[in-house]
C-alpha positions in Angstrom: 24.7 -11.9 -31.1 23.5 -8.6 -29.8 19.8 -9.5 -30.8 20.0 -13.0 -29.0 21.2 -11.2 -25.8 18.3 -8.7 -26.1 15.8 -11.6 -26.7 17.1 -13.6 -23.6 17.1 -10.5 -21.4 13.5 -9.6 -22.6 12.3 -13.2 -21.9 14.0 -13.2 -18.6 11.7 -10.5 -17.3 8.5 -12.3 -18.7 7.8 -14.1 -15.4 8.0 -11.0 -13.2 5.5 -9.3 -15.7 3.0 -12.2 -15.6 3.2 -12.5 -11.8 2.5 -8.7 -11.5 -0.4 -9.3 -13.8 -2.0 -11.5 -11.4 -2.1 -9.1 -8.6 -5.6 -7.6 -8.3 -5.4 -3.8 -9.1 -7.2 -2.9 -6.0 -4.3 -4.6 -3.8 -1.6 -3.0 -6.2 -3.1 0.4 -5.6 -3.3 0.2 -1.9 0.3 -1.1 -1.6 1.7 1.5 -4.0 0.0 4.2 -1.8 1.4 2.6 1.5 5.0 2.4 -0.1 4.8 6.0 -1.1 3.4 7.0 2.4 6.4 5.3 4.1 9.0 6.2 1.4 10.4 9.1 3.5 10.1 11.5 0.6 8.3 14.7 1.2 5.0 13.7 -0.4 1.4 14.2 0.6 -0.1 11.2 2.5 -2.4 9.2 0.3 -5.5 8.1 2.2 -6.4 4.7 1.1 -9.8 5.0 2.6 -10.9 8.3 0.8 -14.5 8.3 -0.6 -13.4 7.5 -4.2 -11.0 4.6 -3.1 -13.8 3.1 -0.8 -16.0 2.8 -3.9 -13.4 1.7 -6.3 -11.0 -0.7 -4.4 -13.3 -2.2 -1.5 -16.5 -4.3 -1.5 -19.7 -2.9 -0.6 -19.7 -4.6 2.7 -16.0 -3.3 3.5 -17.0 0.3 2.5 -20.2 0.2 4.6 -18.4 -1.0 7.8 -15.7 1.8 7.1 -18.2 4.4 7.0 -19.9 3.3 10.1 -16.6 3.1 12.0 -15.5 6.4 10.5 -18.4 8.1 12.6 -16.1 7.5 15.6 -12.8 9.0 14.7 -9.7 7.6 16.6 -8.5 11.1 17.6 -10.1 14.5 18.1 -10.8 16.5 14.9 -10.0 13.2 12.9 -11.7 11.5 10.1 -10.4 8.1 10.4 -11.5 5.4 12.9 -7.8 4.2 13.3 -5.1 5.9 14.9 -2.5 3.8 13.1 -1.6 2.7 9.5 -3.8 -0.5 9.1 -1.5 -1.9 6.3 1.8 -1.6 8.4 -0.2 -2.2 11.5 1.4 0.5 13.4 2.3 4.2 13.8 6.0 4.0 12.8 7.8 2.5 9.9 10.9 3.1 7.6 10.6 2.9 3.8 9.2 -0.7 3.3 11.8 -3.3 2.1 11.6 -6.7 0.5 7.9 -6.1 -0.6 6.3 -9.3 -2.0 2.8 -9.6 -3.3 1.5 -13.0 -3.6 -1.8 -14.1 -5.2 -3.3 -17.3 -4.0 -6.5 -19.3 -2.9 -7.4 -19.8 0.6 -8.5 -23.3 1.9 -11.9 -22.6 1.0 -10.9 -21.7 -2.5 -11.4 -17.9 -2.2 -8.8 -15.5 -3.7 -6.4 -13.6 -1.6 -3.2 -11.5 -1.9 -0.5 -12.1 0.8 1.6 -9.2 1.1 4.9 -9.3 3.1 7.5 -6.6 3.8 10.0 -5.4 6.3 8.7 -2.1 7.7 11.6 -1.3 10.1 14.6 -1.9 8.0 16.3 1.3 9.2 16.2 0.0 12.8 18.7 -2.0 14.7 18.5 -5.4 15.9 15.8 -8.1 15.4 13.1 -5.3 14.6 15.0 -4.6 11.3 14.7 -8.2 10.2 11.0 -8.7 11.2 8.7 -9.4 8.2 5.2 -8.2 8.4 2.4 -10.1 6.6 -1.1 -8.8 5.6 -3.6 -10.8 3.7 -6.1 -9.2 1.5 -9.2 -11.2 0.9 -10.8 -10.7 -2.5 -14.2 -10.9 -3.9 -15.6 -10.1 -7.3 -18.5 -7.3 -7.5 -19.7 -6.0 -10.6 -17.3 -8.2 -12.5 -14.2 -6.8 -10.9 -12.0 -7.8 -8.0 -12.2 -5.9 -4.9 -10.9 -6.0 -1.4 -13.6 -7.5 1.0 -11.4 -7.9 4.2 -7.8 -7.0 5.4 -6.3 -9.5 7.7 -3.5 -8.2 9.9 -0.9 -10.2 11.5 0.4 -9.0 14.9 4.1 -8.8 14.6 4.8 -10.4 18.2 2.2 -13.1 18.5 1.6 -13.8 14.7 -2.0 -13.8 15.6 -4.4 -12.5 12.7 -7.2 -10.2 13.1 -10.0 -9.0 10.6 -10.2 -5.3 9.8 -13.8 -5.6 9.2 -14.3 -7.0 12.8 -12.2 -4.2 14.2 -14.5 -1.7 12.3 -17.6 -3.4 13.7 -16.2 -3.0 17.3 -15.3 0.7 16.6 -18.9 1.4 15.3 -20.4 0.0 18.5 -18.9 2.6 20.6 
């Protein structure tokens, strides 16, 4: 009887494991860093755009656009072209809650991962209930999946914007 219960418990976890296996490693690594960055724990901030990660997690086109934009830091003595966390699309957040990563195909048949989470669960009112959505557009380079763009959704208007387009605009200045 105990063996059957263990077998059932083990099988019950399989759909979750299969779904986790469908998440491309670059998106998982970016989200793991983001969750850790906003965990509230006293940890060192993980830069999701450091040189090693640019070459490992992102497409060559995305990395080139980031490097051009980085020539124009958002703040004095800064290294980032952004003055906000691009994944949470803001400067403030609580520990992320209700994190969901969903691989899917776009209407054009391209691979993407849709990530949703609540970033202000520790706040009061509607802000605490708001769900943020980020789409990671994927391509395959050198036989492995990499992030080609990050599509950010404005929490209020629900309009989406391309991080690559934002980096192009930053690089023009």
